[in-house]
Structure formats: C-alpha cells, structure tokens
All heavy atoms as an XYZ file, in Angstrom:
662
protein
N       0.822     -1.179      0.000
C       0.000      0.000      0.000
C       0.870      1.247      0.000
O       1.995      1.221      0.474
C      -0.873      0.011      1.245
C      -2.018     -0.939      1.145
S      -3.288     -0.168      2.029
C      -4.007     -1.364      2.953
N       0.292      2.296     -0.475
C       1.052      3.540     -0.515
C       0.795      4.351      0.743
O      -0.287      4.328      1.308
C       0.678      4.350     -1.751
O      -0.652      4.759     -1.649
N       1.801      5.063      1.161
C       1.698      5.901      2.352
C       1.308      7.302      1.905
O       2.039      7.979      1.184
C       3.046      5.919      3.077
C       2.965      6.636      4.412
O       1.845      6.983      4.836
O       4.029      6.848      5.019
N       0.125      7.754      2.330
C      -0.363      9.064      1.893
C       0.310     10.201      2.640
O       0.172     11.358      2.262
C      -1.884      9.155      2.054
O      -2.217      9.011      3.422
N       1.022      9.925      3.712
C       1.669     10.979      4.483
C       3.074     11.298      3.955
O       3.752     12.146      4.502
C       1.751     10.579      5.953
O       2.591      9.449      6.093
N       3.530     10.601      2.917
C       4.864     10.844      2.365
C       4.890     12.210      1.688
O       3.934     12.627      1.047
C       5.227      9.756      1.367
N       5.998     12.910      1.849
C       6.147     14.226      1.238
C       6.428     14.081     -0.251
O       7.189     13.205     -0.663
C       7.298     14.983      1.904
C       6.979     15.340      3.341
O       5.814     15.485      3.696
N       8.008     15.473      4.154
N       5.859     14.955     -1.074
C       6.186     14.913     -2.502
C       7.624     15.366     -2.720
O       8.202     16.034     -1.873
C       5.195     15.901     -3.121
C       4.799     16.806     -2.006
C       4.897     15.988     -0.755
N       8.217     15.006     -3.840
C       9.607     15.416     -4.082
C       9.708     16.941     -4.130
O       8.830     17.623     -4.647
C       9.954     14.794     -5.427
C       8.650     14.421     -6.039
C       7.674     14.235     -4.930
N      10.775     17.456     -3.560
C      10.969     18.909     -3.503
C      11.348     19.434     -4.881
O      12.207     18.890     -5.564
C      12.055     19.246     -2.495
N      10.688     20.512     -5.276
C      10.976     21.157     -6.552
C      11.731     22.444     -6.246
O      11.264     23.266     -5.468
C       9.668     21.480     -7.312
C       9.966     22.205     -8.610
C       8.870     20.222     -7.551
N      12.915     22.613     -6.826
C      13.668     23.841     -6.529
C      12.941     25.061     -7.118
O      12.341     24.984     -8.193
C      15.013     23.613     -7.227
C      14.735     22.592     -8.267
C      13.607     21.748     -7.748
N      12.971     26.174     -6.384
C      12.304     27.372     -6.910
C      13.034     27.891     -8.143
O      14.259     27.859     -8.212
C      12.384     28.370     -5.757
C      13.515     27.894     -4.909
C      13.589     26.403     -5.098
N      12.244     28.342     -9.111
C      12.841     28.853    -10.340
C      12.983     30.367    -10.251
O      12.152     31.043     -9.668
C      11.969     28.494    -11.536
C      11.887     27.014    -11.777
C      10.997     26.698    -12.970
O      10.376     27.567    -13.536
N      10.949     25.441    -13.329
N      14.047     30.863    -10.827
C      14.264     32.304    -10.857
C      13.267     32.937    -11.824
O      12.921     32.330    -12.848
C      15.692     32.605    -11.305
N      12.774     34.138    -11.524
C      11.840     34.781    -12.444
C      12.507     35.094    -13.778
O      13.699     35.403    -13.834
C      11.434     36.061    -11.713
C      12.472     36.283    -10.676
C      13.057     34.947    -10.362
N      11.741     34.974    -14.830
C      12.261     35.252    -16.166
C      12.545     36.743    -16.317
O      11.761     37.574    -15.904
C      11.248     34.819    -17.229
C      10.995     33.332    -17.248
C      12.188     32.564    -17.772
O      12.947     33.050    -18.585
N      12.366     31.354    -17.270
N      13.679     37.071    -16.910
C      14.012     38.469    -17.138
C      13.595     38.861    -18.550
O      13.639     38.052    -19.473
C      15.503     38.697    -16.963
C      15.931     38.617    -15.532
C      17.272     39.293    -15.345
O      17.968     39.575    -16.312
N      17.630     39.559    -14.113
N      13.172     40.109    -18.686
C      12.804     40.636    -19.998
C      14.051     40.843    -20.832
O      15.116     41.148    -20.321
C      12.122     41.997    -19.832
C      10.660     41.944    -19.746
C      10.055     43.303    -20.019
N      10.743     44.376    -19.333
C      10.265     45.015    -18.292
N       9.131     44.663    -17.781
N      10.929     46.000    -17.752
N      13.872     40.716    -22.139
C      14.976     40.987    -23.036
C      15.157     42.481    -23.242
O      14.281     43.289    -22.938
N      16.290     42.856    -23.761
C      16.575     44.261    -23.996
C      15.688     44.879    -25.059
O      15.369     46.065    -25.013
N      15.250     44.067    -26.024
C      14.400     44.580    -27.098
C      13.034     44.990    -26.551
O      12.508     46.037    -26.912
C      14.257     43.525    -28.185
S      13.380     44.084    -29.642
N      12.456     44.183    -25.679
C      11.154     44.514    -25.105
C      11.244     45.762    -24.240
O      10.353     46.611    -24.268
C      10.621     43.343    -24.287
C       9.256     43.554    -23.625
C       8.190     43.829    -24.680
C       8.875     42.357    -22.794
N      12.326     45.905    -23.504
C      12.511     47.095    -22.680
C      12.602     48.338    -23.549
O      11.999     49.367    -23.242
C      13.777     46.946    -21.820
O      13.631     45.789    -21.003
C      14.000     48.156    -20.955
N      13.338     48.244    -24.652
C      13.456     49.386    -25.555
C      12.114     49.728    -26.184
O      11.762     50.911    -26.305
C      14.491     49.081    -26.637
N      11.353     48.712    -26.580
C      10.035     48.986    -27.165
C       9.095     49.625    -26.151
O       8.319     50.523    -26.501
C       9.426     47.692    -27.706
C      10.041     47.142    -28.985
C       9.416     45.795    -29.335
C       9.872     48.121    -30.117
N       9.152     49.184    -24.896
C       8.319     49.795    -23.861
C       8.704     51.251    -23.642
O       7.830     52.113    -23.495
C       8.442     49.021    -22.551
C       7.704     47.720    -22.537
S       7.934     46.801    -21.010
C       7.153     47.886    -19.840
N       9.991     51.543    -23.627
C      10.437     52.919    -23.419
C      10.038     53.809    -24.598
O       9.568     54.939    -24.405
C      11.950     52.952    -23.209
N      10.180     53.306    -25.813
C       9.802     54.095    -27.001
C       8.299     54.327    -27.030
O       7.837     55.444    -27.310
C      10.305     53.400    -28.284
C      11.834     53.475    -28.355
C       9.679     54.021    -29.522
C      12.446     52.632    -29.435
N       7.508     53.302    -26.723
C       6.051     53.475    -26.679
C       5.668     54.460    -25.583
O       4.746     55.274    -25.767
C       5.373     52.126    -26.451
N       6.360     54.429    -24.454
C       6.086     55.382    -23.386
C       6.388     56.808    -23.799
O       5.643     57.736    -23.462
N       7.465     56.996    -24.562
C       7.800     58.338    -25.047
C       6.722     58.833    -26.003
O       6.305     59.997    -25.942
C       9.196     58.338    -25.707
C      10.262     58.134    -24.629
C       9.452     59.624    -26.481
C      11.650     57.879    -25.164
N       6.233     57.965    -26.891
C       5.152     58.366    -27.789
C       3.871     58.683    -27.026
O       3.098     59.539    -27.431
C       4.880     57.290    -28.844
C       5.869     57.301    -29.973
C       6.562     56.148    -30.300
C       6.114     58.440    -30.708
C       7.478     56.143    -31.341
C       7.026     58.454    -31.742
C       7.711     57.305    -32.059
N       3.658     57.991    -25.917
C       2.465     58.254    -25.117
C       2.576     59.563    -24.342
O       1.565     60.103    -23.877
C       2.207     57.095    -24.157
C       1.718     55.841    -24.857
S       1.586     54.425    -23.766
C       0.247     54.908    -22.725
N       3.779     60.093    -24.181
C       3.947     61.380    -23.520
C       3.464     62.535    -24.395
O       3.088     63.594    -23.878
C       5.416     61.603    -23.151
C       5.986     60.742    -22.046
C       7.465     61.035    -21.873
C       5.244     60.952    -20.751
N       3.462     62.354    -25.707
C       3.073     63.440    -26.611
C       1.634     63.907    -26.419
O       1.391     65.120    -26.372
C       3.339     63.022    -28.066
C       4.815     62.792    -28.411
C       4.953     62.290    -29.834
C       5.611     64.047    -28.199
N       0.628     63.025    -26.296
C      -0.725     63.516    -26.028
C      -0.826     64.251    -24.689
O      -1.587     65.209    -24.559
C      -1.595     62.256    -26.021
C      -0.820     61.257    -26.789
C       0.615     61.582    -26.566
N      -0.066     63.829    -23.699
C      -0.066     64.523    -22.417
C       0.508     65.922    -22.542
O       0.005     66.873    -21.940
N       1.563     66.058    -23.354
C       2.150     67.370    -23.594
C       1.168     68.272    -24.331
O       1.014     69.452    -23.986
C       3.451     67.218    -24.386
C       4.212     68.500    -24.694
C       4.682     69.148    -23.406
C       5.390     68.203    -25.596
N       0.486     67.728    -25.322
C      -0.517     68.516    -26.049
C      -1.674     68.920    -25.130
O      -2.194     70.032    -25.226
C      -1.057     67.727    -27.240
S       0.102     67.588    -28.596
N      -2.085     68.016    -24.240
C      -3.164     68.333    -23.305
C      -2.754     69.479    -22.389
O      -3.552     70.388    -22.122
C      -3.535     67.102    -22.490
N      -1.515     69.442    -21.906
C      -1.046     70.538    -21.065
C      -0.982     71.847    -21.847
O      -1.365     72.911    -21.341
C       0.329     70.205    -20.487
C       0.376     69.135    -19.406
C       1.825     68.841    -19.030
C      -0.410     69.569    -18.197
N      -0.527     71.764    -23.081
C      -0.395     72.960    -23.912
C      -1.756     73.571    -24.222
O      -1.996     74.763    -23.957
C       0.340     72.607    -25.201
C       0.573     73.758    -26.180
C       1.572     74.726    -25.590
C       1.044     73.226    -27.504
N      -2.679     72.783    -24.759
C      -3.983     73.316    -25.142
C      -4.846     73.641    -23.924
O      -5.600     74.617    -23.934
C      -4.714     72.358    -26.077
C      -4.107     72.297    -27.439
C      -3.532     71.129    -27.908
C      -4.085     73.412    -28.254
C      -2.954     71.071    -29.155
C      -3.514     73.371    -29.512
C      -2.945     72.191    -29.967
N      -4.741     72.850    -22.882
C      -5.470     73.164    -21.657
C      -4.968     74.447    -21.027
O      -5.755     75.280    -20.569
N      -3.660     74.633    -21.022
C      -3.081     75.874    -20.493
C      -3.442     77.079    -21.325
O      -3.727     78.154    -20.788
N      -3.452     76.912    -22.646
C      -3.834     78.036    -23.520
C      -5.287     78.438    -23.305
O      -5.616     79.623    -23.287
C      -3.607     77.663    -24.995
C      -2.155     77.675    -25.388
S      -1.762     77.173    -27.091
C      -3.242     77.273    -27.992
N      -6.177     77.476    -23.140
C      -7.588     77.808    -22.963
C      -7.848     78.426    -21.590
O      -8.725     79.270    -21.449
C      -8.466     76.580    -23.171
O      -8.200     75.620    -22.179
N      -7.064     78.032    -20.589
C      -7.225     78.643    -19.261
C      -6.746     80.090    -19.291
O      -7.365     80.966    -18.684
C      -6.461     77.820    -18.190
C      -6.351     78.575    -16.882
C      -7.143     76.494    -17.968
N      -5.659     80.352    -19.994
C      -5.137     81.717    -20.073
C      -6.117     82.623    -20.818
O      -6.344     83.762    -20.421
C      -3.747     81.717    -20.754
C      -3.300     83.115    -21.102
C      -2.732     81.040    -19.858
N      -6.725     82.113    -21.886
C      -7.641     82.929    -22.677
C      -8.971     83.172    -21.970
O      -9.449     84.289    -21.904
C      -7.910     82.264    -24.026
C      -6.710     82.263    -24.949
C      -6.979     81.496    -26.222
O      -8.107     81.017    -26.394
O      -6.056     81.384    -27.033
N      -9.601     82.110    -21.449
C     -10.948     82.213    -20.908
C     -10.988     82.214    -19.383
O     -12.013     82.550    -18.799
C     -11.820     81.052    -21.407
C     -11.937     81.024    -22.922
O     -11.751     82.087    -23.547
O     -12.206     79.941    -23.469
N      -9.960     81.799    -18.735
C      -9.971     81.686    -17.289
C     -10.448     80.333    -16.806
O     -10.401     80.036    -15.632
N     -10.956     79.493    -17.709
C     -11.361     78.127    -17.374
C     -11.300     77.280    -18.635
O     -11.286     77.806    -19.747
C     -12.761     78.083    -16.776
C     -13.833     78.558    -17.724
C     -15.204     78.438    -17.099
C     -16.241     78.829    -18.151
N     -17.555     78.392    -17.789
N     -11.291     75.996    -18.473
C     -11.251     75.092    -19.626
C     -12.674     74.912    -20.136
O     -13.558     74.519    -19.374
C     -10.636     73.729    -19.248
C      -9.191     73.905    -18.808
C     -10.700     72.765    -20.426
C      -8.528     72.623    -18.364
N     -12.917     75.207    -21.422
C     -14.266     74.998    -21.966
C     -14.653     73.523    -21.925
O     -13.806     72.642    -22.034
C     -14.162     75.478    -23.413
C     -12.904     76.260    -23.492
C     -12.021     75.791    -22.389
N     -15.927     73.250    -21.761
C     -16.386     71.876    -21.596
C     -16.196     71.039    -22.856
O     -16.113     69.818    -22.766
C     -17.850     71.862    -21.180
O     -18.639     72.449    -22.199
N     -16.119     71.680    -24.027
C     -15.964     70.887    -25.247
C     -14.571     70.282    -25.394
O     -14.408     69.257    -26.038
C     -16.334     71.707    -26.487
C     -15.515     72.984    -26.607
O     -14.915     73.391    -25.602
O     -15.503     73.563    -27.706
N     -13.553     70.870    -24.792
C     -12.225     70.275    -24.885
C     -11.759     69.688    -23.555
O     -10.688     69.088    -23.485
C     -11.177     71.269    -25.411
C     -10.920     72.385    -24.413
C     -11.530     71.791    -26.766
C      -9.646     73.144    -24.699
N     -12.545     69.846    -22.502
C     -12.127     69.334    -21.190
C     -11.931     67.827    -21.221
O     -10.976     67.308    -20.630
C     -13.152     69.717    -20.122
N     -12.815     67.111    -21.913
C     -12.670     65.653    -21.973
C     -11.425     65.254    -22.766
O     -10.755     64.277    -22.423
C     -13.917     65.011    -22.565
O     -14.131     65.486    -23.877
N     -11.110     66.009    -23.809
C      -9.901     65.707    -24.584
C      -8.635     66.003    -23.781
O      -7.655     65.259    -23.870
C      -9.904     66.499    -25.883
C     -10.985     66.123    -26.890
C     -10.946     67.065    -28.090
C     -10.825     64.690    -27.331
N      -8.676     67.090    -23.009
C      -7.533     67.408    -22.154
C      -7.348     66.310    -21.114
O      -6.231     65.843    -20.872
C      -7.714     68.786    -21.484
C      -6.683     69.011    -20.385
C      -7.631     69.895    -22.523
N      -8.438     65.865    -20.517
C      -8.364     64.786    -19.518
C      -7.841     63.501    -20.150
O      -6.972     62.826    -19.581
C      -9.742     64.553    -18.895
C      -9.760     63.450    -17.885
C      -9.153     63.608    -16.653
C     -10.361     62.241    -18.177
C      -9.156     62.587    -15.715
C     -10.370     61.213    -17.256
C      -9.769     61.387    -16.018
N      -8.330     63.144    -21.335
C      -7.879     61.937    -22.019
C      -6.385     62.023    -22.340
O      -5.633     61.061    -22.162
C      -8.689     61.708    -23.292
C      -8.334     60.481    -24.110
C      -8.623     59.217    -23.322
C      -9.106     60.476    -25.418
N      -5.935     63.176    -22.805
C      -4.514     63.358    -23.100
C      -3.654     63.230    -21.862
O      -2.569     62.628    -21.903
N      -4.135     63.763    -20.746
C      -3.376     63.641    -19.497
C      -3.302     62.196    -19.022
O      -2.265     61.744    -18.539
C      -3.993     64.530    -18.422
C      -3.801     66.032    -18.612
C      -4.571     66.803    -17.550
C      -2.340     66.406    -18.591
N      -4.402     61.458    -19.178
C      -4.409     60.050    -18.769
C      -3.436     59.243    -19.629
O      -2.682     58.408    -19.118
C      -5.838     59.473    -18.843
C      -5.837     57.968    -18.702
C      -6.709     60.104    -17.767
N      -3.417     59.501    -20.928
C      -2.490     58.794    -21.813
C      -1.042     59.160    -21.466
O      -0.157     58.300    -21.449
C      -2.811     59.093    -23.294
C      -4.154     58.481    -23.657
C      -1.714     58.552    -24.208
C      -4.654     58.880    -25.039
N      -0.791     60.439    -21.154
C       0.553     60.860    -20.753
C       1.006     60.199    -19.467
O       2.160     59.789    -19.341
N       0.089     60.071    -18.500
C       0.420     59.384    -17.248
C       0.724     57.907    -17.524
O       1.626     57.321    -16.919
C      -0.715     59.551    -16.226
C      -0.761     61.011    -15.761
C      -0.546     58.620    -15.039
C      -1.975     61.364    -14.945
N      -0.026     57.313    -18.457
C       0.267     55.934    -18.852
C       1.644     55.804    -19.478
O       2.331     54.806    -19.279
N       2.060     56.811    -20.247
C       3.402     56.804    -20.826
C       4.481     56.871    -19.767
O       5.499     56.172    -19.852
N       4.264     57.710    -18.750
C       5.229     57.792    -17.645
C       5.310     56.456    -16.925
O       6.399     55.973    -16.601
C       4.832     58.929    -16.670
C       5.671     58.875    -15.398
C       4.973     60.283    -17.346
N       4.153     55.830    -16.704
C       4.133     54.527    -16.025
C       4.845     53.461    -16.859
O       5.547     52.605    -16.314
C       2.697     54.112    -15.742
N       4.687     53.520    -18.179
C       5.334     52.519    -19.037
C       6.849     52.706    -19.050
O       7.599     51.721    -18.996
C       4.781     52.601    -20.459
C       5.270     51.478    -21.343
S       4.487     51.434    -22.939
C       2.920     50.744    -22.497
N       7.303     53.942    -19.091
C       8.745     54.192    -19.042
C       9.311     53.743    -17.703
O      10.365     53.108    -17.628
C       9.044     55.683    -19.299
C       8.681     56.048    -20.744
C      10.501     56.010    -19.025
C       8.712     57.526    -21.024
N       8.597     54.031    -16.620
C       9.039     53.626    -15.287
C       9.114     52.100    -15.184
O      10.069     51.554    -14.633
C       8.090     54.212    -14.245
C       8.446     53.853    -12.844
C       9.497     54.331    -12.113
C       7.766     52.929    -12.011
N       9.491     53.758    -10.861
C       8.442     52.901    -10.773
C       6.643     52.133    -12.173
C       8.022     52.091     -9.726
C       6.234     51.337    -11.120
C       6.924     51.326     -9.923
N       8.113     51.411    -15.725
C       8.110     49.953    -15.676
C       9.245     49.373    -16.516
O       9.845     48.352    -16.153
C       6.767     49.410    -16.159
N       9.549     50.014    -17.649
C      10.637     49.523    -18.497
C      11.978     49.671    -17.789
O      12.817     48.767    -17.835
C      10.655     50.279    -19.821
N      12.176     50.785    -17.115
C      13.455     51.012    -16.440
C      13.557     50.152    -15.185
O      14.587     49.529    -14.934
C      13.614     52.507    -16.095
C      13.775     53.312    -17.390
C      14.800     52.737    -15.174
C      13.726     54.803    -17.196
N      12.504     50.081    -14.410
C      12.528     49.314    -13.159
C      12.602     47.816    -13.426
O      13.243     47.087    -12.682
C      11.287     49.623    -12.337
C      11.293     48.967    -10.990
C      10.091     49.383    -10.189
C      10.184     48.790     -8.812
N       9.321     47.686     -8.572
N      11.982     47.359    -14.488
C      11.943     45.931    -14.780
C      13.261     45.361    -15.253
O      13.443     44.158    -15.256
N      14.213     46.177    -15.650
C      15.488     45.687    -16.160
C      16.480     45.366    -15.061
O      17.508     44.768    -15.301
C      16.121     46.722    -17.095
C      15.541     46.750    -18.464
C      15.748     45.452    -19.191
N      17.154     45.204    -19.456
C      17.650     44.040    -19.768
N      16.883     43.002    -19.841
N      18.923     43.892    -20.010
N      16.219     45.781    -13.829
C      17.155     45.505    -12.753
C      17.149     44.016    -12.430
O      16.113     43.370    -12.417
C      16.797     46.311    -11.517
C      16.989     47.797    -11.714
C      16.639     48.553    -10.468
C      16.798     50.043    -10.711
N      16.335     50.818     -9.573
N      18.315     43.478    -12.164
C      18.425     42.056    -11.835
C      17.846     41.818    -10.443
O      18.082     42.600     -9.524
C      19.880     41.620    -11.883
N      17.091     40.755    -10.277
C      16.535     40.471     -8.951
C      17.629     40.028     -7.992
O      18.615     39.404     -8.386
C      15.537     39.343     -9.219
C      16.015     38.688    -10.454
C      16.671     39.782    -11.275
N      17.444     40.352     -6.720
C      18.414     39.952     -5.704
C      18.218     38.468     -5.385
O      17.110     38.011     -5.159
C      18.225     40.786     -4.454
N      19.299     37.724     -5.418
C      19.232     36.295     -5.119
C      19.466     36.087     -3.634
O      20.389     36.661     -3.059
C      20.277     35.524     -5.923
C      20.024     35.551     -7.391
N      19.008     34.846     -7.974
C      20.648     36.208     -8.405
C      19.015     35.049     -9.266
N      19.994     35.878     -9.558
N      18.653     35.256     -2.996
C      18.883     34.983     -1.583
C      20.163     34.170     -1.402
O      20.569     33.443     -2.306
C      17.657     34.178     -1.165
C      17.121     33.594     -2.418
C      17.494     34.558     -3.514
N      20.798     34.311     -0.275
C      22.036     33.530     -0.053
C      21.712     32.050     -0.013
O      20.616     31.634      0.357
C      22.540     34.039      1.298
C      21.351     34.647      1.956
C      20.445     35.143      0.858
N      22.689     31.249     -0.409
C      22.501     29.787     -0.393
C      22.369     29.304      1.042
O      23.178     29.640      1.904
C      23.670     29.085     -1.074
C      23.709     29.369     -2.546
O      22.687     29.673     -3.132
N      24.889     29.268     -3.148
N      21.358     28.500      1.245
C      21.138     27.951      2.582
C      21.592     26.504      2.598
O      21.325     25.761      1.668
C      19.673     28.074      2.967
C      19.220     29.500      3.027
C      17.735     29.600      3.357
O      17.073     28.604      3.560
N      17.228     30.816      3.400
N      22.290     26.093      3.658
C      22.769     24.702      3.698
C      21.657     23.723      3.937
O      20.647     23.955      4.426
C      23.758     24.708      4.842
C      23.486     25.925      5.647
C      22.735     26.868      4.763
C-alpha cells in the first residue's frame, strides 16, 4: 500500500524570467510616444485657461484623455526602467 503521508519530491524554486533588452526598448519608445498627447493636453489646456480663465467643456474631456495617456506613458517608461534591474538572489542555505 502507498503511504499518503509521504512528502512529494521537492521542486527547486525557479528564478523569475528576465525581460529581453528589445522589449525594454520597445516599452520605453512606446512610453515616449504616449507622452506626446499629455504634452498637447497641457499645452492646449493651459492656452484655454489663459484665454478664458477656465477650460471649456468641449475640450475638457480631450484634455483629460490626453493627461491620462501621458500618465500611462510615464508609467510605461518607469516599468521599463525598473523591470530591467536584476533580482536579488537569496544567499545559499545549507
């Protein structure tokens, strides 16, 4: 008969897969392109505030959308740079 209390064979933990340099570069380039709508939103939103004293409702949604896309670009660049660091390996345990 088999003993159900026996421990299964130990599986060594695997190191997390690292991203390649090409994917990191593509993420950074896409993030830079995503910064452009955010820059335009700041530019046109700032121009409309200076002229009228407030952002007109017809472009407010576009300004908000541009800012959200720009924030996404910053997040993508941050993830590309942070993700390239090598993970710290724990010391070997006897």
